[in-house]
VEXDREN-2710 file (C-alpha; in Angstrom, 1 decimal):
% VEXDREN-2710
k/r/px/py/pz
1/MET/111.2/-27.4/121.3
2/ARG/112.9/-26.8/117.9
3/THR/113.4/-23.5/116.3
4/THR/115.6/-21.6/114.0
5/LEU/117.5/-18.9/115.6
6/THR/119.6/-16.2/113.8
7/LEU/122.4/-15.0/116.1
8/ASP/124.2/-11.6/115.6
9/ASP/128.0/-11.9/115.1
10/ASP/129.2/-10.6/118.5
11/VAL/126.7/-13.0/120.3
12/THR/128.1/-15.9/118.2
13/VAL/131.8/-15.0/119.2
14/LEU/130.7/-15.0/122.8
15/ILE/129.1/-18.4/122.6
16/GLU/132.1/-19.7/120.8
17/LYS/134.3/-18.5/123.7
18/VAL/132.0/-20.1/126.3
19/ARG/131.9/-23.4/124.5
20/ARG/135.7/-23.6/124.2
21/ARG/136.1/-22.7/128.0
22/GLU/133.4/-24.9/129.2
23/LYS/134.0/-27.7/126.6
24/ALA/130.3/-27.8/126.2
25/GLY/127.9/-28.1/123.2
26/LEU/126.1/-25.3/121.5
27/LYS/122.7/-26.3/122.8
28/ALA/123.8/-26.4/126.4
29/VAL/125.6/-23.0/126.3
30/VAL/122.7/-21.3/124.6
31/ASN/120.2/-22.8/126.9
32/GLU/122.2/-21.8/129.9
33/ALA/122.8/-18.2/128.7
34/LEU/119.0/-17.9/127.9
35/ARG/118.0/-19.2/131.4
36/ARG/120.5/-16.7/133.2
37/GLY/119.5/-13.8/130.9
38/LEU/115.8/-14.4/131.2
39/ARG/115.9/-14.8/135.0
40/HIS/117.8/-11.5/135.1
41/MET/115.2/-9.8/132.9
42/LEU/112.3/-11.1/135.0
43/THR/113.9/-9.9/138.3
44/PRO/112.7/-6.4/139.4
45/GLN/115.5/-4.0/139.1
46/LYS/116.3/-2.0/142.2
47/THR/115.5/1.5/141.9
48/ARG/117.8/4.1/143.3
49/GLY/116.7/7.3/144.9
50/PRO/118.2/10.7/143.7
51/TYR/121.7/11.3/144.2
52/ARG/122.3/13.8/146.8
53/THR/125.6/15.7/146.7
54/PRO/127.0/16.0/150.3
55/ALA/127.3/19.5/151.7
56/VAL/130.9/20.6/152.4
57/SER/132.0/23.7/154.4
58/LEU/134.6/25.7/152.3
59/GLY/135.2/28.2/155.0
60/LYS/134.8/31.9/154.8
61/CYS/134.7/33.8/151.4
62/PHE/138.0/35.7/150.8
63/TYR/136.1/38.4/148.9
64/GLY/133.2/40.6/150.2
65/SER/131.0/39.8/147.5
66/LEU/131.1/37.5/144.4
67/ASP/128.6/39.5/142.6
68/ASP/131.2/41.8/140.8
69/VAL/133.2/39.3/138.9
70/ALA/135.6/41.8/137.5
71/GLU/136.6/42.8/141.1
72/VAL/136.9/39.3/142.2
73/LEU/139.2/38.6/139.3
74/ALA/141.1/41.8/139.8
75/VAL/141.8/40.9/143.5
76/ALA/142.6/37.3/142.6
77/GLU/145.2/38.5/140.1
78/ARG/146.2/41.4/142.4
79/GLU/145.5/44.2/140.1
80/ASP/144.1/47.5/141.4
81/LEU/140.9/48.7/140.0
82/ALA/141.2/52.2/138.3
END
């Protein structure tokens, strides 16, 4: 099949790199790239489940309660609350 195809500049650069490396013609490189790309596009993509963050024990809390942020900061900075 003959057709006219307009290629983006970045695609043209990649095709030229492959042509030089493989010492192949434009038709061969474009056909192979389309074959590989289309096969990849037709292959169902593997779906991943949701990522689960593993639980880690951090040991006991150094403060009685973390509800009072000012108290926690004062203890961390070794200040006495007045």
